[in-house]
Each structure stands twice: as structure tokens, then as C-alpha cells.
C-alpha positions as CSV (number, residue, x, y, z in Angstrom):
1,M,-71.8,-53.3,-27.5
2,D,-72.7,-49.8,-28.5
3,R,-75.1,-47.3,-27.0
4,Y,-78.0,-49.5,-28.1
5,T,-76.6,-52.5,-26.3
6,M,-75.5,-50.6,-23.2
7,A,-78.9,-48.9,-22.9
8,L,-80.5,-52.3,-22.8
9,M,-77.9,-54.3,-20.8
10,I,-76.7,-51.7,-18.3
11,K,-79.3,-48.9,-18.3
12,R,-82.4,-50.9,-19.0
13,T,-83.7,-50.6,-15.4
14,T,-83.3,-46.9,-15.0
15,T,-84.1,-46.1,-18.7
16,W,-87.5,-47.8,-18.7
17,R,-88.5,-47.4,-15.1
18,Y,-88.0,-43.6,-15.0
19,S,-88.7,-42.6,-18.6
20,A,-92.4,-41.9,-18.2
21,V,-91.9,-40.3,-14.8
22,L,-89.2,-37.9,-16.0
23,L,-91.1,-37.0,-19.1
24,A,-94.1,-36.1,-16.9
25,M,-91.7,-34.0,-14.8
26,V,-90.6,-32.1,-17.9
27,M,-94.2,-31.3,-18.8
28,L,-95.3,-30.4,-15.2
29,L,-92.2,-28.6,-13.9
30,S,-91.0,-26.8,-17.0
31,C,-92.5,-23.4,-17.4
32,H,-94.2,-23.0,-20.8
33,K,-93.2,-19.5,-21.9
34,E,-93.2,-19.7,-25.6
35,G,-92.4,-16.4,-27.2
36,L,-90.0,-15.3,-24.5
37,P,-88.2,-12.0,-25.3
38,V,-84.8,-12.1,-27.0
39,H,-82.0,-11.9,-24.6
40,D,-79.0,-9.7,-24.8
41,E,-76.0,-11.0,-26.8
42,G,-73.8,-13.3,-24.7
43,H,-70.4,-14.8,-25.1
44,R,-71.7,-18.2,-26.4
45,M,-75.0,-20.1,-26.9
46,V,-74.7,-23.8,-26.8
47,L,-77.6,-26.0,-28.1
48,V,-77.9,-29.6,-27.1
49,Y,-79.9,-31.5,-29.7
50,L,-81.2,-34.7,-28.0
51,A,-82.7,-37.0,-30.6
52,A,-84.1,-39.5,-28.2
53,N,-87.3,-40.9,-29.6
54,N,-85.7,-44.3,-29.3
55,N,-84.4,-46.6,-26.6
56,L,-82.2,-43.8,-25.2
57,R,-85.1,-41.7,-24.0
58,G,-84.4,-42.3,-20.3
59,E,-80.7,-41.4,-20.7
60,A,-81.6,-38.2,-22.6
61,L,-83.7,-37.0,-19.6
62,N,-80.8,-37.9,-17.3
63,S,-78.6,-35.8,-19.5
64,I,-81.0,-32.9,-19.1
65,R,-80.6,-33.3,-15.3
66,K,-76.8,-33.4,-15.5
67,L,-76.8,-30.3,-17.8
68,Q,-78.8,-28.5,-15.1
69,Q,-76.3,-29.6,-12.4
70,G,-73.5,-28.2,-14.5
71,A,-75.2,-25.0,-15.6
72,K,-74.0,-22.8,-12.8
73,D,-72.3,-19.5,-13.7
74,L,-72.2,-20.1,-17.4
75,N,-70.6,-17.6,-19.7
76,G,-73.6,-17.6,-22.0
77,S,-76.9,-19.5,-22.6
78,L,-77.5,-23.2,-22.7
79,L,-80.5,-24.5,-24.6
80,A,-81.7,-28.1,-25.3
81,L,-84.0,-29.5,-27.9
82,I,-85.5,-32.8,-26.7
83,K,-87.9,-35.3,-28.1
84,T,-88.5,-38.6,-26.4
85,D,-91.7,-40.7,-27.0
86,T,-94.0,-37.8,-27.6
87,A,-95.1,-36.4,-31.0
88,A,-93.6,-33.0,-30.2
89,A,-90.1,-31.8,-29.5
90,Y,-89.4,-29.1,-27.0
91,L,-86.8,-26.4,-26.9
92,L,-85.7,-25.7,-23.3
93,K,-83.7,-23.1,-21.6
94,I,-81.5,-25.0,-19.2
95,K,-81.2,-23.4,-15.8
96,Y,-79.0,-24.4,-12.9
97,A,-80.6,-26.9,-10.5
98,A,-78.7,-29.1,-8.0
99,G,-81.4,-31.7,-7.5
100,M,-83.3,-34.3,-9.5
101,S,-86.2,-32.1,-10.7
102,I,-86.2,-30.8,-14.3
103,V,-86.8,-27.1,-14.0
104,S,-85.9,-25.7,-17.4
105,D,-88.2,-23.3,-19.2
106,T,-89.9,-24.4,-22.4
107,L,-89.1,-21.8,-25.1
108,K,-90.9,-23.4,-28.0
109,S,-92.6,-26.6,-29.0
110,Y,-92.5,-28.3,-32.4
111,P,-95.6,-30.5,-33.0
112,L,-95.3,-33.7,-35.0
113,A,-91.5,-33.2,-35.1
114,N,-89.0,-35.7,-36.3
115,T,-85.5,-35.1,-35.0
116,S,-84.0,-36.8,-38.0
117,D,-85.5,-34.3,-40.3
118,P,-82.8,-31.8,-41.4
119,A,-85.4,-29.1,-41.8
120,L,-86.2,-29.4,-38.1
121,L,-82.5,-29.3,-37.1
122,S,-82.1,-26.1,-39.2
123,A,-85.2,-24.5,-37.8
124,V,-84.2,-25.3,-34.2
125,M,-80.8,-23.8,-34.8
126,A,-82.3,-20.7,-36.2
127,D,-84.8,-20.3,-33.4
128,A,-82.2,-20.9,-30.7
129,R,-80.0,-18.1,-32.2
130,S,-83.0,-15.8,-32.5
131,L,-84.0,-16.3,-28.9
132,H,-80.5,-16.2,-27.5
133,P,-78.1,-14.5,-29.9
134,A,-74.4,-14.7,-29.0
135,R,-70.9,-14.0,-30.3
136,S,-70.2,-17.7,-30.8
137,Y,-72.2,-20.9,-31.0
138,G,-71.6,-24.5,-30.0
139,L,-73.7,-27.6,-30.7
140,I,-74.0,-31.0,-29.0
141,L,-75.5,-33.7,-31.2
142,W,-76.9,-36.4,-28.9
143,S,-78.4,-39.7,-30.2
144,H,-77.4,-42.9,-31.8
145,A,-74.9,-42.7,-34.6
146,T,-72.7,-44.9,-36.8
147,S,-70.1,-42.5,-38.4
148,W,-70.7,-42.0,-42.1
149,A,-72.8,-45.2,-42.6
150,P,-75.4,-44.9,-45.4
151,P,-78.9,-44.7,-43.9
152,A,-81.0,-47.8,-43.9
153,D,-78.0,-49.9,-45.0
154,I,-77.0,-51.7,-41.8
155,A,-78.4,-53.3,-38.7
156,I,-78.6,-50.1,-36.8
157,P,-79.1,-47.9,-39.8
158,E,-78.1,-44.3,-39.3
159,S,-75.2,-41.9,-39.7
160,F,-76.8,-39.7,-37.0
161,G,-80.1,-39.9,-35.1
162,A,-82.9,-42.5,-34.9
163,D,-86.5,-41.2,-34.9
164,N,-89.3,-43.5,-36.2
165,N,-86.9,-45.4,-38.4
166,R,-85.5,-42.2,-39.9
167,E,-81.9,-41.0,-39.9
168,M,-79.7,-38.3,-41.4
169,D,-76.6,-39.2,-43.3
170,I,-73.5,-37.2,-42.8
171,S,-73.8,-35.1,-46.0
172,V,-77.4,-34.2,-45.2
173,L,-76.3,-33.3,-41.6
174,A,-73.6,-31.0,-43.0
175,A,-76.0,-29.3,-45.3
176,A,-78.5,-28.7,-42.4
177,L,-75.9,-27.0,-40.1
178,P,-74.7,-23.5,-40.2
179,K,-71.1,-22.7,-41.2
180,D,-69.9,-20.8,-38.2
181,L,-70.1,-23.1,-35.2
182,E,-67.3,-22.9,-32.7
183,F,-67.6,-26.6,-31.9
184,I,-69.7,-29.7,-32.5
185,L,-69.6,-32.3,-29.7
186,F,-71.0,-35.7,-30.7
187,D,-72.5,-37.5,-27.7
188,A,-73.0,-40.4,-30.1
189,C,-71.2,-43.4,-31.2
190,S,-68.3,-43.6,-33.7
191,M,-68.4,-40.0,-35.0
192,G,-64.7,-39.4,-34.5
193,S,-63.8,-40.6,-38.0
194,I,-61.8,-38.8,-40.6
195,E,-64.7,-39.1,-43.0
196,V,-67.1,-37.3,-40.6
197,A,-64.6,-34.7,-39.6
198,Y,-63.8,-33.9,-43.3
199,E,-67.5,-33.7,-44.2
200,L,-68.1,-31.2,-41.4
201,R,-64.9,-29.2,-41.7
202,K,-66.7,-26.1,-43.1
203,N,-69.4,-26.1,-40.4
204,T,-67.3,-25.9,-37.3
205,R,-63.8,-25.0,-35.9
206,Y,-63.6,-28.0,-33.6
207,I,-65.1,-31.4,-33.3
208,L,-65.1,-33.3,-30.0
209,A,-66.1,-36.9,-30.6
210,S,-65.4,-40.6,-30.0
211,A,-64.0,-42.8,-32.7
212,A,-65.4,-45.8,-30.9
213,E,-68.8,-46.4,-29.3
214,V,-70.2,-44.1,-26.6
215,L,-71.9,-45.7,-23.6
216,S,-75.5,-44.8,-23.0
217,T,-74.5,-42.7,-20.0
218,G,-72.8,-40.3,-22.3
219,F,-70.7,-37.3,-21.3
220,P,-70.4,-36.1,-17.6
221,Y,-72.1,-32.8,-18.2
222,E,-72.4,-32.1,-14.5
223,E,-68.6,-31.8,-14.5
224,M,-67.8,-30.2,-17.8
225,T,-70.7,-28.0,-19.0
226,S,-69.1,-24.7,-18.0
227,L,-66.0,-25.7,-20.0
228,L,-68.1,-25.6,-23.2
229,F,-68.3,-21.8,-22.9
230,G,-64.5,-21.3,-23.0
231,G,-61.8,-21.6,-25.7
232,V,-59.8,-24.5,-27.1
233,A,-58.0,-25.0,-23.8
234,E,-61.4,-25.5,-22.0
235,L,-62.6,-27.9,-24.8
236,T,-59.4,-29.9,-24.3
237,T,-60.1,-30.1,-20.6
238,A,-63.7,-31.2,-21.3
239,A,-62.3,-34.0,-23.4
240,A,-59.9,-35.0,-20.6
241,Y,-62.8,-35.0,-18.1
242,Y,-64.7,-37.4,-20.3
243,I,-61.8,-39.9,-20.3
244,R,-61.2,-39.5,-16.6
245,H,-64.8,-40.1,-15.9
246,Y,-64.8,-43.4,-17.6
247,Q,-61.4,-44.5,-16.3
248,Q,-63.0,-44.3,-12.8
249,Q,-65.9,-46.6,-13.8
250,P,-66.1,-50.3,-12.8
251,G,-65.5,-53.3,-15.1
252,P,-66.6,-53.0,-18.8
253,E,-68.0,-49.5,-18.1
254,A,-64.4,-48.2,-18.1
255,S,-64.6,-47.9,-21.9
256,A,-64.1,-44.7,-23.8
257,T,-62.2,-42.9,-26.5
258,V,-62.3,-39.2,-27.4
259,S,-60.5,-36.6,-29.5
260,L,-60.6,-32.9,-30.1
261,T,-60.0,-32.1,-33.8
262,A,-59.2,-28.7,-35.3
263,T,-60.9,-28.6,-38.7
264,A,-58.7,-25.9,-40.1
265,G,-56.0,-28.4,-40.8
266,L,-58.1,-31.0,-42.5
267,D,-57.6,-29.8,-46.1
268,A,-53.9,-30.0,-45.6
269,L,-54.2,-33.5,-44.2
270,A,-56.3,-34.5,-47.2
271,T,-53.6,-33.1,-49.5
272,T,-50.9,-35.2,-47.8
273,C,-53.1,-38.3,-48.0
274,A,-53.9,-37.7,-51.7
275,A,-50.1,-37.5,-52.3
276,L,-49.6,-40.8,-50.4
277,V,-52.3,-42.6,-52.4
278,D,-50.9,-41.3,-55.7
279,A,-47.2,-42.2,-55.0
280,Y,-47.3,-45.3,-52.8
281,T,-49.0,-48.7,-52.6
282,P,-49.6,-50.2,-49.2
283,K,-48.2,-53.6,-48.3
284,P,-49.7,-56.3,-50.5
285,G,-52.8,-57.9,-49.0
286,F,-52.5,-56.1,-45.6
287,V,-54.3,-58.0,-42.9
288,L,-57.1,-56.0,-41.2
289,K,-57.0,-58.2,-38.1
290,Q,-53.6,-56.8,-37.2
291,L,-54.8,-53.2,-37.1
292,Q,-56.3,-51.4,-34.1
293,T,-60.1,-51.6,-34.6
294,L,-62.2,-48.9,-33.2
295,N,-65.6,-50.4,-33.5
296,F,-66.0,-52.9,-30.8
297,Q,-69.5,-54.3,-31.5
298,Q,-69.2,-56.7,-34.4
299,G,-71.8,-56.3,-37.2
300,V,-72.8,-52.7,-36.2
301,G,-71.8,-49.7,-38.2
302,V,-69.0,-49.5,-40.7
303,P,-65.6,-51.1,-39.9
304,A,-63.3,-48.4,-38.5
305,Y,-59.5,-48.6,-37.8
306,D,-57.1,-46.3,-36.1
307,F,-55.9,-43.9,-38.8
308,A,-52.2,-43.7,-37.7
309,D,-52.0,-47.5,-37.0
310,Y,-53.0,-48.3,-40.6
311,L,-50.4,-45.9,-41.9
312,E,-47.6,-47.1,-39.7
313,Q,-48.2,-50.8,-40.4
314,N,-48.5,-50.5,-44.2
315,Y,-46.0,-47.8,-45.4
316,S,-42.4,-46.8,-44.8
317,Q,-41.8,-44.0,-42.3
318,P,-40.6,-41.5,-45.0
319,A,-43.8,-42.1,-47.0
320,I,-46.1,-41.4,-44.1
321,A,-44.1,-38.7,-42.3
322,P,-46.0,-35.7,-43.9
323,V,-49.4,-37.3,-43.1
324,L,-48.5,-38.1,-39.5
325,E,-47.1,-34.6,-39.0
326,Q,-50.3,-33.0,-40.3
327,L,-52.4,-35.5,-38.3
328,Q,-50.7,-34.2,-35.1
329,Q,-51.7,-30.6,-36.1
330,V,-55.3,-31.7,-36.6
331,V,-55.8,-33.8,-33.5
332,I,-55.3,-31.4,-30.6
333,Y,-56.1,-33.9,-27.9
334,S,-56.8,-37.7,-27.9
335,G,-57.4,-40.0,-24.9
336,H,-58.7,-43.5,-24.2
337,T,-59.2,-46.0,-21.5
338,T,-56.8,-49.0,-21.3
339,R,-59.5,-51.3,-22.6
340,F,-62.9,-51.1,-24.4
341,F,-65.0,-53.9,-23.0
342,D,-62.8,-56.9,-23.5
343,H,-60.5,-55.4,-26.1
344,T,-57.1,-53.8,-25.4
345,I,-56.6,-50.3,-27.0
346,R,-52.9,-50.4,-27.9
347,R,-53.0,-47.5,-30.4
348,Y,-55.3,-44.4,-30.6
349,S,-54.4,-41.4,-32.8
350,G,-57.7,-39.7,-32.3
351,L,-59.4,-40.4,-35.7
352,S,-60.7,-43.6,-37.3
353,V,-60.7,-44.5,-41.0
354,F,-62.6,-47.0,-43.1
355,L,-60.7,-49.9,-44.6
356,P,-63.0,-52.5,-46.0
357,T,-62.6,-56.1,-47.1
358,Q,-63.0,-56.8,-50.8
359,D,-66.6,-57.8,-50.1
360,E,-67.3,-54.5,-48.3
361,S,-65.7,-52.7,-51.2
362,T,-68.6,-53.8,-53.4
363,R,-71.2,-52.9,-50.7
364,Y,-69.9,-49.4,-49.8
365,K,-67.6,-48.2,-52.6
366,A,-70.3,-46.2,-54.6
367,Y,-71.5,-44.5,-51.5
368,Y,-68.0,-43.9,-50.1
369,Q,-67.0,-42.2,-53.3
370,Q,-69.7,-39.6,-52.7
371,L,-68.0,-38.5,-49.5
372,T,-65.9,-35.3,-49.7
373,W,-63.0,-37.2,-48.0
374,D,-62.8,-39.6,-50.9
375,K,-63.2,-36.9,-53.5
376,A,-60.3,-35.1,-52.0
377,T,-58.0,-38.1,-51.4
378,G,-59.0,-41.0,-53.7
379,W,-59.0,-43.1,-50.5
380,S,-61.3,-45.7,-52.1
381,R,-58.5,-46.7,-54.4
382,L,-57.0,-48.5,-51.4
383,F,-60.0,-50.9,-51.1
384,Q,-58.6,-53.4,-53.5
385,H,-55.6,-54.0,-51.2
386,A,-57.5,-55.0,-48.0
387,H,-58.0,-58.5,-46.8
388,H,-59.3,-60.2,-43.7
């Protein structure tokens, strides 16, 4: 049950009842001021990229409202690119508003835009920086996602985004992004994987993401937006707010995982993993069902398991000690609810990793070997050892 399912099962009423109304509010209440003057340099500019031309459009507009509610006394500028069911995308300047109305100014429109086009993402990033230059930049990527999954390969076929049956795979996403981001926050399912983090390590200093699914309600921006304009301590607090928010929800809605990863340590982590793969063999025929899974909707996305749980169950402590030590340096914060839907979370180290069955090795191996994580570690050499 990922954001697709939750949007339909839990958010269907609000999503479809209010989508058209809220979209009209954006068009009527937002001031169209394209070509606004460049603002003075601020501490940080954060861009929220809402790729919502899909069944999350109502929740995207709700997120705009929550961003407005959290946008009081920011140490910088907050912008949002949103596309729902229109042909155009709109770049908004988010302003503080306590109520329900969407009052943000429209800075620029992008006719016939597809939010899964990497050229659009690059152009929006450049425009946002031109209009609101700052000393540092943060990015929130908001949409559907399935970790590093090859586009058009699975039932919900995207690594990130979903716009008119088009997606971006993780390597394309990395190429489209600048190399100097302070953080990337994924308000999207399953992007807290070692494969994603390693692919994006040269784009950003920190990644805030969930290794498991993200419910359609997403992050509590009304509580945490101002924290996105601080340092690593504030980003850690933002991650903790996310978990606290979902711990307080009723029933199956009390489902969340999150981690804050420092990308500076990922190359050292890959080095220790490469040494492990070269020197040691995991337990013969290790059983995947015994590992902590981190994808809780069967048949959606690529199989993902807790990184540390795999290591601890399949190698001796001396063999994995260097890896676990470096993993602790990389994962600054990790948190989770007690359960995710009807599954107990007994182990969560903050990052997931792919471990296929032998059948999945045939399906994914060629693509997986293109990922920078596999090139650095030889991780796909482990595929032959996995069993149900």
C-alpha cells in the first residue's frame, strides 16, 4: 500500500472532491507576476518540485497549503513548481498564509510542460536560482517514486515522477540536478536506498528520505518548513517531526520510516562494501524472508531490505564491522514507527538495499550493473546467493 494505494483508499474523497476547486483557487488567487525582479541574495532558497499530474494532484495542492502555513519568518525564499491536471506547470513564490486559500504569487509558467522531463527540471532549477539567488539551495522532490527501478519496467513504472506515463530514472535525475545542493528531501516513496543515495552523492550534501513507502499525506510542512532553512541539526529535527507526526496517527496511518544521510561518507562506505564483497561470501542460500523488508506493498517497486539487517544476518561481526562503522557515519538520523501497516519494523538502519531472488537477478542485473553503486562495490555479485 504505497502512495498510489493510500491516495485512493484513504485520500480518495478529499483528493477528487477538492482537486478542481483548489486548482481554480491557484489560478484565481495567485497573482500572475511573471518577470518579477530578482531579489537580494538570502541565506537559502528551497524549491519544492511537485510532479502531480497523476492521482496525487489533490494532495499536492494540500501540500502547497501546508507549505504556506509553515512559511512564517523563513530565513530565505520558498518556491514551488506545481503541475496537476493542466497542460502547464507553474512556478510559485510561497507566502505565509494561515488559512485555506492558496495565495502564492506565480513567478513563471511553463506551457506544455512534462514534470518527468529532465530538461524541465533543470530549467526550473535555473529559473528559481535566477529569481531568488541565495547562498545555499535545497530541493524537495514530491511525487510517486520507486527507488532506482528502471522506468517502464514494473507495475508502477518510475524511479521518480509520473506525468503522462513518463518517468525519470535515477541516473537521469542525477544528471539533471546541480552539484551544489545543501539537501534533497524526497516526499516520495522508497527513495531512502543506498542505490539512490550513492547515485546522488555528488549532487547534494544531505538526503532526507524514506526507505519505505510514503503515505499520500506526505511531510507535515506546516510544522517543519522553517527547519529546512537551517543547518544539519534543523534537518535532523525535521526528520524527527516527520516520524512524530505519523506516530500520532490512527491505525494503519501510523506508518513511516525516514533517515537523514550525509553523502560525504558514501564513497568510504562503498569502499568497505567492495572489500566485503571481495573477501567474504554470505551464508549459503540466505533466506530473504528472514530479513527486514522495507517495501510493504507486494509487487510494487523493486525489493528492498534493511541494509544493516542483511549484513548482520549473513556475515560474521568482524567481517562487517568496518561497513557498520561507516554506515553509522553516513546515516545521521533514522527513525520509524513501530509498524508499517500490518508489518512490524524490528530493524531499521536508515538505508535499504536491493537483494533479488535468482529470478529477479535475470530481470534486473543488467540494469543494476549500470548504477554507480554497483560499479563501485560489485554488489550484483551477491545476486547468485539469494533465495526465497
